[in-house]
py3Dmol code that shows the C-alpha trace and the ligand (Angstrom):
import py3Dmol

protein = """\
ATOM      1  CA  MET A   1      75.416  45.833 -41.416  1.00  0.00           C
ATOM      2  CA  ARG A   2      78.823  46.247 -43.214  1.00  0.00           C
ATOM      3  CA  ASN A   3      81.610  48.900 -42.391  1.00  0.00           C
ATOM      4  CA  VAL A   4      82.643  48.945 -46.066  1.00  0.00           C
ATOM      5  CA  ILE A   5      81.145  47.586 -49.260  1.00  0.00           C
ATOM      6  CA  ILE A   6      83.456  47.761 -52.221  1.00  0.00           C
ATOM      7  CA  LEU A   7      81.875  47.669 -55.748  1.00  0.00           C
ATOM      8  CA  GLY A   8      84.315  46.180 -58.271  1.00  0.00           C
ATOM      9  CA  SER A   9      86.963  43.579 -58.156  1.00  0.00           C
ATOM     10  CA  GLY A  10      89.700  45.252 -60.556  1.00  0.00           C
ATOM     11  CA  CYS A  11      92.843  46.906 -59.478  1.00  0.00           C
ATOM     12  CA  ALA A  12      91.008  49.648 -57.691  1.00  0.00           C
ATOM     13  CA  GLY A  13      88.446  47.404 -55.738  1.00  0.00           C
ATOM     14  CA  ASN A  14      90.955  45.002 -54.773  1.00  0.00           C
ATOM     15  CA  THR A  15      93.512  47.231 -53.652  1.00  0.00           C
ATOM     16  CA  ALA A  16      90.996  48.967 -51.542  1.00  0.00           C
ATOM     17  CA  ALA A  17      89.891  45.522 -50.080  1.00  0.00           C
ATOM     18  CA  ILE A  18      93.564  44.925 -49.086  1.00  0.00           C
ATOM     19  CA  TYR A  19      93.799  48.196 -47.140  1.00  0.00           C
ATOM     20  CA  ALA A  20      90.229  48.105 -45.602  1.00  0.00           C
ATOM     21  CA  ALA A  21      90.662  44.403 -44.621  1.00  0.00           C
ATOM     22  CA  ARG A  22      94.152  45.162 -43.082  1.00  0.00           C
ATOM     23  CA  ALA A  23      92.450  47.995 -41.247  1.00  0.00           C
ATOM     24  CA  GLY A  24      90.021  45.273 -39.776  1.00  0.00           C
ATOM     25  CA  LEU A  25      86.943  46.613 -41.439  1.00  0.00           C
ATOM     26  CA  ASN A  26      85.856  43.400 -42.892  1.00  0.00           C
ATOM     27  CA  PRO A  27      85.081  44.515 -46.451  1.00  0.00           C
ATOM     28  CA  LEU A  28      82.621  42.934 -48.673  1.00  0.00           C
ATOM     29  CA  VAL A  29      83.767  43.122 -52.372  1.00  0.00           C
ATOM     30  CA  VAL A  30      80.852  42.953 -54.988  1.00  0.00           C
ATOM     31  CA  ILE A  31      82.718  41.310 -57.917  1.00  0.00           C
ATOM     32  CA  GLY A  32      80.753  42.882 -60.622  1.00  0.00           C
ATOM     33  CA  HIS A  33      79.924  41.946 -64.140  1.00  0.00           C
ATOM     34  CA  GLU A  34      83.583  41.969 -65.298  1.00  0.00           C
ATOM     35  CA  PRO A  35      85.316  39.967 -62.540  1.00  0.00           C
ATOM     36  CA  GLY A  36      89.011  41.152 -62.315  1.00  0.00           C
ATOM     37  CA  GLY A  37      88.111  44.348 -64.281  1.00  0.00           C
ATOM     38  CA  GLN A  38      90.192  45.433 -67.227  1.00  0.00           C
ATOM     39  CA  LEU A  39      93.354  43.544 -66.198  1.00  0.00           C
ATOM     40  CA  SER A  40      91.474  40.236 -66.685  1.00  0.00           C
ATOM     41  CA  ILE A  41      91.218  40.893 -70.375  1.00  0.00           C
ATOM     42  CA  THR A  42      94.628  41.721 -70.979  1.00  0.00           C
ATOM     43  CA  THR A  43      97.513  39.384 -71.427  1.00  0.00           C
ATOM     44  CA  ASP A  44     101.320  40.614 -70.204  1.00  0.00           C
ATOM     45  CA  VAL A  45     101.404  43.665 -68.085  1.00  0.00           C
ATOM     46  CA  GLU A  46     104.918  45.102 -68.264  1.00  0.00           C
ATOM     47  CA  ASN A  47     104.522  48.452 -66.544  1.00  0.00           C
ATOM     48  CA  PHE A  48     103.178  47.261 -63.113  1.00  0.00           C
ATOM     49  CA  PRO A  49     106.113  48.152 -60.744  1.00  0.00           C
ATOM     50  CA  GLY A  50     107.496  45.398 -58.780  1.00  0.00           C
ATOM     51  CA  PHE A  51     107.367  42.614 -61.553  1.00  0.00           C
ATOM     52  CA  PRO A  52     110.721  42.933 -63.576  1.00  0.00           C
ATOM     53  CA  GLU A  53     109.934  40.131 -65.918  1.00  0.00           C
ATOM     54  CA  GLY A  54     106.215  41.369 -66.300  1.00  0.00           C
ATOM     55  CA  ILE A  55     103.162  39.415 -65.106  1.00  0.00           C
ATOM     56  CA  GLN A  56      99.951  38.294 -66.731  1.00  0.00           C
ATOM     57  CA  GLY A  57      97.007  40.701 -66.162  1.00  0.00           C
ATOM     58  CA  PRO A  58      94.456  37.947 -64.703  1.00  0.00           C
ATOM     59  CA  ASP A  59      97.342  36.540 -62.331  1.00  0.00           C
ATOM     60  CA  LEU A  60      98.008  40.187 -61.111  1.00  0.00           C
ATOM     61  CA  VAL A  61      94.507  40.790 -60.319  1.00  0.00           C
ATOM     62  CA  GLU A  62      93.961  37.323 -58.794  1.00  0.00           C
ATOM     63  CA  ASN A  63      96.969  37.861 -56.512  1.00  0.00           C
ATOM     64  CA  MET A  64      95.376  41.186 -55.240  1.00  0.00           C
ATOM     65  CA  LYS A  65      92.224  39.189 -54.449  1.00  0.00           C
ATOM     66  CA  LYS A  66      94.190  36.519 -52.649  1.00  0.00           C
ATOM     67  CA  GLN A  67      96.022  39.285 -50.708  1.00  0.00           C
ATOM     68  CA  ALA A  68      92.734  40.824 -49.620  1.00  0.00           C
ATOM     69  CA  GLU A  69      91.220  37.439 -48.702  1.00  0.00           C
ATOM     70  CA  ARG A  70      94.195  36.784 -46.316  1.00  0.00           C
ATOM     71  CA  PHE A  71      93.272  39.662 -44.213  1.00  0.00           C
ATOM     72  CA  GLY A  72      89.581  38.799 -44.175  1.00  0.00           C
ATOM     73  CA  ALA A  73      87.939  40.551 -47.242  1.00  0.00           C
ATOM     74  CA  GLU A  74      84.909  38.824 -48.355  1.00  0.00           C
ATOM     75  CA  PHE A  75      84.089  38.522 -52.085  1.00  0.00           C
ATOM     76  CA  ILE A  76      80.572  37.921 -53.544  1.00  0.00           C
ATOM     77  CA  TRP A  77      79.419  37.273 -57.087  1.00  0.00           C
ATOM     78  CA  GLY A  78      77.077  39.824 -58.405  1.00  0.00           C
ATOM     79  CA  SER A  79      76.340  43.387 -59.348  1.00  0.00           C
ATOM     80  CA  VAL A  80      74.555  46.368 -57.932  1.00  0.00           C
ATOM     81  CA  LEU A  81      70.955  46.796 -59.529  1.00  0.00           C
ATOM     82  CA  GLU A  82      69.738  49.524 -57.304  1.00  0.00           C
ATOM     83  CA  ALA A  83      71.255  51.793 -54.713  1.00  0.00           C
ATOM     84  CA  ASP A  84      69.710  54.076 -51.934  1.00  0.00           C
ATOM     85  CA  LEU A  85      72.272  56.588 -50.841  1.00  0.00           C
ATOM     86  CA  SER A  86      69.632  59.198 -49.535  1.00  0.00           C
ATOM     87  CA  LYS A  87      70.618  58.141 -45.901  1.00  0.00           C
ATOM     88  CA  ARG A  88      72.950  56.252 -43.951  1.00  0.00           C
ATOM     89  CA  PRO A  89      73.332  53.208 -43.597  1.00  0.00           C
ATOM     90  CA  PHE A  90      73.363  53.217 -47.390  1.00  0.00           C
ATOM     91  CA  ARG A  91      71.305  50.268 -48.916  1.00  0.00           C
ATOM     92  CA  LEU A  92      72.398  48.213 -52.055  1.00  0.00           C
ATOM     93  CA  ASN A  93      70.305  45.777 -54.028  1.00  0.00           C
ATOM     94  CA  ILE A  94      72.969  43.208 -54.975  1.00  0.00           C
ATOM     95  CA  ASP A  95      71.317  40.754 -57.277  1.00  0.00           C
ATOM     96  CA  GLY A  96      67.855  41.100 -55.591  1.00  0.00           C
ATOM     97  CA  GLU A  97      69.297  41.008 -52.127  1.00  0.00           C
ATOM     98  CA  TRP A  98      69.532  44.176 -50.008  1.00  0.00           C
ATOM     99  CA  GLN A  99      72.672  44.890 -48.152  1.00  0.00           C
ATOM    100  CA  GLU A 100      73.304  47.876 -45.762  1.00  0.00           C
ATOM    101  CA  THR A 101      76.621  49.514 -45.344  1.00  0.00           C
ATOM    102  CA  ARG A 102      78.062  52.383 -43.480  1.00  0.00           C
ATOM    103  CA  THR A 103      80.656  53.404 -46.188  1.00  0.00           C
ATOM    104  CA  LEU A 104      80.603  52.548 -49.630  1.00  0.00           C
ATOM    105  CA  ILE A 105      83.655  52.503 -52.254  1.00  0.00           C
ATOM    106  CA  VAL A 106      82.685  52.586 -55.872  1.00  0.00           C
ATOM    107  CA  ALA A 107      85.383  50.933 -58.077  1.00  0.00           C
ATOM    108  CA  SER A 108      83.036  49.700 -60.642  1.00  0.00           C
ATOM    109  CA  GLY A 109      85.294  50.845 -63.432  1.00  0.00           C
ATOM    110  CA  ALA A 110      84.559  51.755 -67.059  1.00  0.00           C
ATOM    111  CA  SER A 111      84.122  49.109 -69.646  1.00  0.00           C
ATOM    112  CA  ALA A 112      85.607  49.536 -72.960  1.00  0.00           C
ATOM    113  CA  ARG A 113      83.233  49.818 -75.797  1.00  0.00           C
ATOM    114  CA  TRP A 114      83.736  47.027 -78.400  1.00  0.00           C
ATOM    115  CA  LEU A 115      82.547  46.831 -82.102  1.00  0.00           C
ATOM    116  CA  GLY A 116      80.647  43.723 -81.183  1.00  0.00           C
ATOM    117  CA  LEU A 117      82.201  41.392 -83.631  1.00  0.00           C
ATOM    118  CA  PRO A 118      82.105  37.819 -82.632  1.00  0.00           C
ATOM    119  CA  ASN A 119      85.966  37.236 -83.336  1.00  0.00           C
ATOM    120  CA  GLU A 120      86.721  40.520 -81.611  1.00  0.00           C
ATOM    121  CA  GLN A 121      85.840  39.023 -78.205  1.00  0.00           C
ATOM    122  CA  LYS A 122      87.663  35.859 -78.947  1.00  0.00           C
ATOM    123  CA  LEU A 123      90.892  37.641 -79.820  1.00  0.00           C
ATOM    124  CA  ILE A 124      91.054  40.146 -76.992  1.00  0.00           C
ATOM    125  CA  GLY A 125      94.551  39.925 -75.471  1.00  0.00           C
ATOM    126  CA  HIS A 126      95.769  38.212 -78.599  1.00  0.00           C
ATOM    127  CA  GLY A 127      95.983  41.188 -80.893  1.00  0.00           C
ATOM    128  CA  VAL A 128      92.839  42.922 -79.915  1.00  0.00           C
ATOM    129  CA  SER A 129      93.325  45.508 -77.310  1.00  0.00           C
ATOM    130  CA  SER A 130      91.438  48.618 -75.791  1.00  0.00           C
ATOM    131  CA  CYS A 131      94.609  49.988 -74.396  1.00  0.00           C
ATOM    132  CA  ALA A 132      97.488  51.349 -76.491  1.00  0.00           C
ATOM    133  CA  THR A 133      99.576  52.228 -73.252  1.00  0.00           C
ATOM    134  CA  CYS A 134      99.246  48.792 -72.046  1.00  0.00           C
ATOM    135  CA  ASP A 135      99.762  46.826 -75.175  1.00  0.00           C
ATOM    136  CA  GLY A 136     101.463  48.949 -77.884  1.00  0.00           C
ATOM    137  CA  ALA A 137     105.169  47.788 -76.992  1.00  0.00           C
ATOM    138  CA  PHE A 138     104.194  44.307 -78.186  1.00  0.00           C
ATOM    139  CA  TYR A 139     103.599  45.784 -81.792  1.00  0.00           C
ATOM    140  CA  ARG A 140     107.232  46.831 -82.597  1.00  0.00           C
ATOM    141  CA  ASP A 141     107.717  46.821 -86.204  1.00  0.00           C
ATOM    142  CA  ARG A 142     104.303  45.487 -86.918  1.00  0.00           C
ATOM    143  CA  LYS A 143     101.368  46.482 -88.588  1.00  0.00           C
ATOM    144  CA  ILE A 144      98.756  48.451 -86.306  1.00  0.00           C
ATOM    145  CA  MET A 145      95.210  49.465 -86.872  1.00  0.00           C
ATOM    146  CA  VAL A 146      93.365  52.021 -84.685  1.00  0.00           C
ATOM    147  CA  ILE A 147      89.457  52.261 -84.723  1.00  0.00           C
ATOM    148  CA  GLY A 148      87.794  55.511 -83.698  1.00  0.00           C
ATOM    149  CA  GLY A 149      87.408  59.228 -84.660  1.00  0.00           C
ATOM    150  CA  GLY A 150      87.809  60.788 -81.316  1.00  0.00           C
ATOM    151  CA  ASP A 151      90.700  62.286 -79.182  1.00  0.00           C
ATOM    152  CA  SER A 152      91.477  58.752 -77.716  1.00  0.00           C
ATOM    153  CA  ALA A 153      91.891  57.535 -81.421  1.00  0.00           C
ATOM    154  CA  MET A 154      94.250  60.372 -82.343  1.00  0.00           C
ATOM    155  CA  GLU A 155      96.207  59.956 -79.072  1.00  0.00           C
ATOM    156  CA  GLU A 156      96.609  56.284 -79.420  1.00  0.00           C
ATOM    157  CA  ALA A 157      97.292  56.406 -83.207  1.00  0.00           C
ATOM    158  CA  ASN A 158     100.145  58.808 -82.616  1.00  0.00           C
ATOM    159  CA  PHE A 159     101.512  56.919 -79.555  1.00  0.00           C
ATOM    160  CA  LEU A 160     101.396  53.767 -81.556  1.00  0.00           C
ATOM    161  CA  THR A 161     103.667  55.123 -84.242  1.00  0.00           C
ATOM    162  CA  ARG A 162     106.508  54.671 -81.771  1.00  0.00           C
ATOM    163  CA  PHE A 163     106.290  51.086 -82.050  1.00  0.00           C
ATOM    164  CA  GLY A 164     104.491  49.871 -85.269  1.00  0.00           C
ATOM    165  CA  SER A 165     105.857  49.932 -88.954  1.00  0.00           C
ATOM    166  CA  GLU A 166     102.713  51.747 -89.836  1.00  0.00           C
ATOM    167  CA  VAL A 167      99.580  52.565 -88.064  1.00  0.00           C
ATOM    168  CA  THR A 168      96.223  52.811 -90.072  1.00  0.00           C
ATOM    169  CA  LEU A 169      93.422  54.771 -88.502  1.00  0.00           C
ATOM    170  CA  VAL A 170      89.832  53.487 -89.522  1.00  0.00           C
ATOM    171  CA  HIS A 171      86.942  55.819 -88.934  1.00  0.00           C
ATOM    172  CA  ARG A 172      83.247  55.153 -89.855  1.00  0.00           C
ATOM    173  CA  ARG A 173      82.592  58.710 -91.391  1.00  0.00           C
ATOM    174  CA  GLU A 174      84.492  61.744 -92.629  1.00  0.00           C
ATOM    175  CA  GLN A 175      83.998  63.971 -89.668  1.00  0.00           C
ATOM    176  CA  PHE A 176      85.797  63.619 -86.594  1.00  0.00           C
ATOM    177  CA  ARG A 177      84.816  63.967 -83.029  1.00  0.00           C
ATOM    178  CA  ALA A 178      88.653  64.741 -82.129  1.00  0.00           C
ATOM    179  CA  SER A 179      89.576  68.161 -81.249  1.00  0.00           C
ATOM    180  CA  LYS A 180      91.416  70.097 -84.091  1.00  0.00           C
ATOM    181  CA  ILE A 181      94.783  69.966 -82.544  1.00  0.00           C
ATOM    182  CA  MET A 182      94.662  66.135 -81.902  1.00  0.00           C
ATOM    183  CA  LEU A 183      93.445  65.453 -85.360  1.00  0.00           C
ATOM    184  CA  ASP A 184      96.156  67.958 -86.926  1.00  0.00           C
ATOM    185  CA  ARG A 185      98.928  66.233 -84.992  1.00  0.00           C
ATOM    186  CA  ALA A 186      97.671  62.773 -86.406  1.00  0.00           C
ATOM    187  CA  ARG A 187      97.396  64.013 -89.817  1.00  0.00           C
ATOM    188  CA  ALA A 188     100.814  65.481 -89.630  1.00  0.00           C
ATOM    189  CA  ASN A 189     102.228  62.100 -88.582  1.00  0.00           C
ATOM    190  CA  PRO A 190     103.731  60.464 -91.728  1.00  0.00           C
ATOM    191  CA  LYS A 191     103.384  57.072 -90.265  1.00  0.00           C
ATOM    192  CA  ILE A 192      99.534  57.350 -89.843  1.00  0.00           C
ATOM    193  CA  LYS A 193      97.370  56.417 -92.659  1.00  0.00           C
ATOM    194  CA  PHE A 194      93.519  57.493 -92.574  1.00  0.00           C
ATOM    195  CA  LEU A 195      90.865  55.210 -93.942  1.00  0.00           C
ATOM    196  CA  LEU A 196      87.461  57.130 -93.620  1.00  0.00           C
ATOM    197  CA  ASN A 197      84.011  56.107 -94.307  1.00  0.00           C
ATOM    198  CA  THR A 198      85.323  52.617 -93.311  1.00  0.00           C
ATOM    199  CA  VAL A 199      83.973  49.886 -91.005  1.00  0.00           C
ATOM    200  CA  VAL A 200      85.345  46.662 -89.814  1.00  0.00           C
ATOM    201  CA  ASP A 201      83.264  43.653 -90.679  1.00  0.00           C
ATOM    202  CA  ASP A 202      85.558  40.871 -89.350  1.00  0.00           C
ATOM    203  CA  ILE A 203      88.773  40.094 -87.603  1.00  0.00           C
ATOM    204  CA  PHE A 204      90.982  37.038 -88.424  1.00  0.00           C
ATOM    205  CA  ASP A 205      92.307  34.538 -87.307  1.00  0.00           C
ATOM    206  CA  VAL A 206      90.612  32.783 -84.441  1.00  0.00           C
ATOM    207  CA  VAL A 207      92.102  29.473 -85.485  1.00  0.00           C
ATOM    208  CA  LYS A 208      95.765  30.826 -85.015  1.00  0.00           C
ATOM    209  CA  ASN A 209      94.531  32.569 -81.832  1.00  0.00           C
ATOM    210  CA  GLU A 210      96.197  35.832 -83.069  1.00  0.00           C
ATOM    211  CA  VAL A 211      95.271  38.679 -85.201  1.00  0.00           C
ATOM    212  CA  THR A 212      96.219  38.527 -88.723  1.00  0.00           C
ATOM    213  CA  GLY A 213      93.923  40.757 -90.700  1.00  0.00           C
ATOM    214  CA  VAL A 214      90.612  42.326 -90.900  1.00  0.00           C
ATOM    215  CA  LYS A 215      87.813  42.659 -93.414  1.00  0.00           C
ATOM    216  CA  LEU A 216      87.035  46.198 -94.124  1.00  0.00           C
ATOM    217  CA  ARG A 217      84.046  47.944 -95.980  1.00  0.00           C
ATOM    218  CA  ASN A 218      83.605  51.393 -97.536  1.00  0.00           C
ATOM    219  CA  VAL A 219      80.121  52.442 -96.266  1.00  0.00           C
ATOM    220  CA  ASN A 220      79.654  54.804 -99.190  1.00  0.00           C
ATOM    221  CA  THR A 221      80.668  52.605-102.031  1.00  0.00           C
ATOM    222  CA  GLY A 222      80.060  49.139-100.355  1.00  0.00           C
ATOM    223  CA  ASP A 223      83.508  47.998-101.399  1.00  0.00           C
ATOM    224  CA  ALA A 224      85.042  45.361 -99.133  1.00  0.00           C
ATOM    225  CA  TRP A 225      88.549  44.253 -98.876  1.00  0.00           C
ATOM    226  CA  GLU A 226      91.033  42.468 -96.592  1.00  0.00           C
ATOM    227  CA  GLN A 227      94.211  44.097 -94.921  1.00  0.00           C
ATOM    228  CA  ASP A 228      96.877  42.460 -93.050  1.00  0.00           C
ATOM    229  CA  VAL A 229      97.143  43.594 -89.392  1.00  0.00           C
ATOM    230  CA  ASP A 230      98.995  42.367 -86.291  1.00  0.00           C
ATOM    231  CA  GLY A 231      97.620  44.862 -83.559  1.00  0.00           C
ATOM    232  CA  PHE A 232      93.977  45.938 -83.457  1.00  0.00           C
ATOM    233  CA  PHE A 233      93.315  48.717 -81.160  1.00  0.00           C
ATOM    234  CA  LEU A 234      89.758  49.864 -80.304  1.00  0.00           C
ATOM    235  CA  ALA A 235      89.381  53.685 -79.361  1.00  0.00           C
ATOM    236  CA  ILE A 236      85.793  54.020 -79.451  1.00  0.00           C
ATOM    237  CA  GLY A 237      85.199  55.231 -75.959  1.00  0.00           C
ATOM    238  CA  HIS A 238      84.274  53.843 -72.600  1.00  0.00           C
ATOM    239  CA  ILE A 239      81.115  53.286 -70.599  1.00  0.00           C
ATOM    240  CA  PRO A 240      81.583  54.079 -66.857  1.00  0.00           C
ATOM    241  CA  ASN A 241      79.696  51.517 -64.682  1.00  0.00           C
ATOM    242  CA  THR A 242      77.474  54.293 -62.691  1.00  0.00           C
ATOM    243  CA  LYS A 243      74.090  53.595 -63.743  1.00  0.00           C
ATOM    244  CA  PRO A 244      72.541  52.649 -60.471  1.00  0.00           C
ATOM    245  CA  PHE A 245      73.992  55.937 -59.001  1.00  0.00           C
ATOM    246  CA  ALA A 246      72.663  58.301 -61.471  1.00  0.00           C
ATOM    247  CA  GLY A 247      70.778  61.260 -59.518  1.00  0.00           C
ATOM    248  CA  GLN A 248      72.460  60.333 -56.370  1.00  0.00           C
ATOM    249  CA  ILE A 249      76.342  60.501 -56.968  1.00  0.00           C
ATOM    250  CA  ASP A 250      77.292  63.721 -59.071  1.00  0.00           C
ATOM    251  CA  LEU A 251      78.355  62.414 -62.584  1.00  0.00           C
ATOM    252  CA  ASP A 252      79.777  64.272 -65.555  1.00  0.00           C
ATOM    253  CA  PRO A 253      77.734  64.264 -68.820  1.00  0.00           C
ATOM    254  CA  ASP A 254      79.542  60.923 -69.650  1.00  0.00           C
ATOM    255  CA  GLY A 255      78.568  59.120 -66.490  1.00  0.00           C
ATOM    256  CA  TYR A 256      81.985  59.360 -64.832  1.00  0.00           C
ATOM    257  CA  ILE A 257      81.980  60.252 -61.115  1.00  0.00           C
ATOM    258  CA  LEU A 258      82.856  63.664 -60.312  1.00  0.00           C
ATOM    259  CA  SER A 259      85.395  63.878 -57.405  1.00  0.00           C
ATOM    260  CA  LYS A 260      85.146  66.360 -54.703  1.00  0.00           C
ATOM    261  CA  GLY A 261      88.826  65.911 -53.820  1.00  0.00           C
ATOM    262  CA  GLY A 262      90.784  62.944 -52.609  1.00  0.00           C
ATOM    263  CA  ALA A 263      88.367  59.961 -53.139  1.00  0.00           C
ATOM    264  CA  ARG A 264      85.351  61.746 -52.053  1.00  0.00           C
ATOM    265  CA  THR A 265      82.088  62.045 -53.938  1.00  0.00           C
ATOM    266  CA  ASN A 266      79.276  64.511 -53.258  1.00  0.00           C
ATOM    267  CA  VAL A 267      77.742  61.899 -51.003  1.00  0.00           C
ATOM    268  CA  THR A 268      79.385  61.876 -47.546  1.00  0.00           C
ATOM    269  CA  GLY A 269      80.667  58.449 -46.855  1.00  0.00           C
ATOM    270  CA  VAL A 270      80.742  57.286 -50.494  1.00  0.00           C
ATOM    271  CA  PHE A 271      84.080  57.266 -52.199  1.00  0.00           C
ATOM    272  CA  HIS A 272      85.370  56.590 -55.549  1.00  0.00           C
ATOM    273  CA  ALA A 273      88.439  54.561 -56.955  1.00  0.00           C
ATOM    274  CA  GLY A 274      89.787  54.023 -60.307  1.00  0.00           C
ATOM    275  CA  ASP A 275      88.285  54.129 -63.801  1.00  0.00           C
ATOM    276  CA  VAL A 276      84.880  54.823 -62.588  1.00  0.00           C
ATOM    277  CA  GLN A 277      86.294  58.554 -62.004  1.00  0.00           C
ATOM    278  CA  ASP A 278      89.351  58.482 -64.120  1.00  0.00           C
ATOM    279  CA  ARG A 279      89.094  59.135 -67.784  1.00  0.00           C
ATOM    280  CA  VAL A 280      92.627  60.380 -68.067  1.00  0.00           C
ATOM    281  CA  TYR A 281      95.123  57.717 -66.795  1.00  0.00           C
ATOM    282  CA  ARG A 282      93.240  54.432 -66.559  1.00  0.00           C
ATOM    283  CA  GLN A 283      96.171  52.459 -65.570  1.00  0.00           C
ATOM    284  CA  ALA A 284      96.361  49.497 -63.242  1.00  0.00           C
ATOM    285  CA  ILE A 285      98.841  51.344 -60.901  1.00  0.00           C
ATOM    286  CA  THR A 286      96.761  54.378 -60.701  1.00  0.00           C
ATOM    287  CA  ALA A 287      93.685  52.482 -60.155  1.00  0.00           C
ATOM    288  CA  ALA A 288      95.556  50.547 -57.292  1.00  0.00           C
ATOM    289  CA  GLY A 289      96.717  53.980 -55.902  1.00  0.00           C
ATOM    290  CA  ALA A 290      93.165  55.115 -56.023  1.00  0.00           C
ATOM    291  CA  GLY A 291      91.841  52.230 -54.285  1.00  0.00           C
ATOM    292  CA  CYS A 292      94.200  52.635 -51.536  1.00  0.00           C
ATOM    293  CA  MET A 293      93.033  56.224 -51.135  1.00  0.00           C
ATOM    294  CA  ALA A 294      89.463  55.382 -50.921  1.00  0.00           C
ATOM    295  CA  ALA A 295      90.043  52.766 -48.328  1.00  0.00           C
ATOM    296  CA  ILE A 296      92.042  55.235 -46.196  1.00  0.00           C
ATOM    297  CA  GLU A 297      89.285  57.805 -46.466  1.00  0.00           C
ATOM    298  CA  ALA A 298      86.719  55.149 -45.512  1.00  0.00           C
ATOM    299  CA  GLU A 299      88.498  54.051 -42.686  1.00  0.00           C
ATOM    300  CA  ARG A 300      89.156  57.703 -41.395  1.00  0.00           C
ATOM    301  CA  PHE A 301      85.523  58.497 -42.001  1.00  0.00           C
ATOM    302  CA  LEU A 302      84.289  55.410 -39.840  1.00  0.00           C
ATOM    303  CA  GLU A 303      86.918  56.239 -36.993  1.00  0.00           C
ATOM    304  CA  ALA A 304      85.458  59.881 -36.849  1.00  0.00           C
ATOM    305  CA  GLU A 305      81.993  58.617 -36.572  1.00  0.00           C
ATOM    306  CA  GLY A 306      83.107  56.293 -33.700  1.00  0.00           C
ATOM    307  CA  HIS A 307      82.874  53.035 -35.446  1.00  0.00           C
TER     308      HIS A 307
END
"""
ligand_1 = """\
48
LIG
P 84.574 59.811 -78.210
O 84.942 61.237 -78.183
O 83.231 59.523 -77.868
O 84.912 59.280 -79.578
C 84.395 57.922 -80.059
C 84.846 57.548 -81.460
O 84.624 56.269 -81.612
C 83.894 58.437 -82.322
O 84.637 58.995 -83.452
C 82.947 57.363 -82.841
O 82.485 57.773 -83.856
C 83.665 56.180 -82.816
N 82.773 55.221 -82.520
C 81.952 54.819 -81.446
N 81.256 53.668 -81.539
C 81.727 53.237 -82.701
C 81.401 52.126 -83.273
N 80.415 51.179 -82.856
N 82.092 51.716 -84.353
C 82.868 52.525 -85.011
N 83.082 53.799 -84.518
C 82.592 54.105 -83.313
O 85.506 58.922 -77.223
P 86.995 59.185 -76.835
O 87.918 59.373 -77.988
O 87.456 58.074 -75.903
O 86.971 60.458 -75.976
C 86.236 60.488 -74.700
C 86.431 62.030 -73.961
O 87.772 61.877 -73.598
C 86.332 63.163 -74.926
O 85.683 64.017 -74.281
C 87.688 63.499 -75.240
O 87.910 64.717 -75.619
C 88.494 63.087 -74.086
N 89.980 62.685 -74.326
C 90.835 63.608 -74.219
C 92.206 63.483 -74.686
C 93.141 64.459 -74.640
O 92.785 65.681 -74.755
N 94.392 64.238 -74.594
C 92.660 62.159 -75.136
C 91.548 61.215 -75.140
C 90.281 61.504 -74.735
P 81.364 58.802 -84.462
O 82.118 60.196 -84.355
O 80.849 58.593 -85.990
O 80.251 58.853 -83.370
"""
view = py3Dmol.view(width=600, height=400)
view.addModel(protein, "pdb")
view.setStyle({"model": 0}, {"cartoon": {"style": "trace"}})
view.addModel(ligand_1, "xyz")
view.setStyle({"model": 1}, {"stick": {}})
view.zoomTo()
view.show()
């Protein structure tokens, strides 16, 4: 029987592990299907406080893990396949093995949706990004492309005009999912060029290990062409990793955990941390803060229950 099981090994999970371990709770961290979370797929992180020269994303998250291990946190490979939160202790099926825990911190994140092109995966962190706030500043005076037709795409395209010499927004159809106000703002921005009814068929250049261009296709005419690009930003949505909890933890229509204040969910003893609940900020530092909050709440909950 565990005091705390933490799901996810990104900034939120690892920070929760540091706090829970220092509180003597011996947390078990389930690493999940994306070890290290979103930070593990970025390169330079320049906005995490405390690193004036910046730090590599994978190093930052690995440091957090080591810090948690120093205080006794245990990490295991695997993902939660099934959960029974109907009574305490909670029961979790982790890759076929059931574990029991008095409290649970869900820090399983939200995975960026990708186009699924083979070269896209190879160039993540080398010109391909799913986070304009994180990586926009690397493309000063460069050519930027944003994919998507929702509010995120509009917001990111607008934001990226601060850096890029030009921003091309590529959307697969003519109608937008974005709200009118966000769309109008992007349309009024002279630095944003719209390419509609257009899809990306390939991204170059894997050999150079950096993005140099893309192959585009108009879905109506079938016309295909190549365009030079330096920074390629996906804004086609995120998928929160909450599947095993559907019907148990209250989720919003897109699957994000609905907070009941602080780090609390609707299930007493189950707490949330990071992107699995946050569709607004999604930053390493806010996830770390949320992990801290969840661990403090779990600790106080256990203390109140006499553990
Ligand atoms: P979204 O609204 O689901 O939009 C995703 C966009 O990506 C859609 O235009 C979709 O095209 C496109 N897309 C999805 N899969 C694709 C694929 N495989 N290939 C090409 N295009 C693809 O997601 P979001 O923009 O991230 O927004 C999520 C939620 O957060 C929304 O509720 C939004 O309002 C909110 N949000 C609000 C703000 C704000 O108000 N400041 C900012 C950001 C996000 P189709 O339209 O053709 O399906």
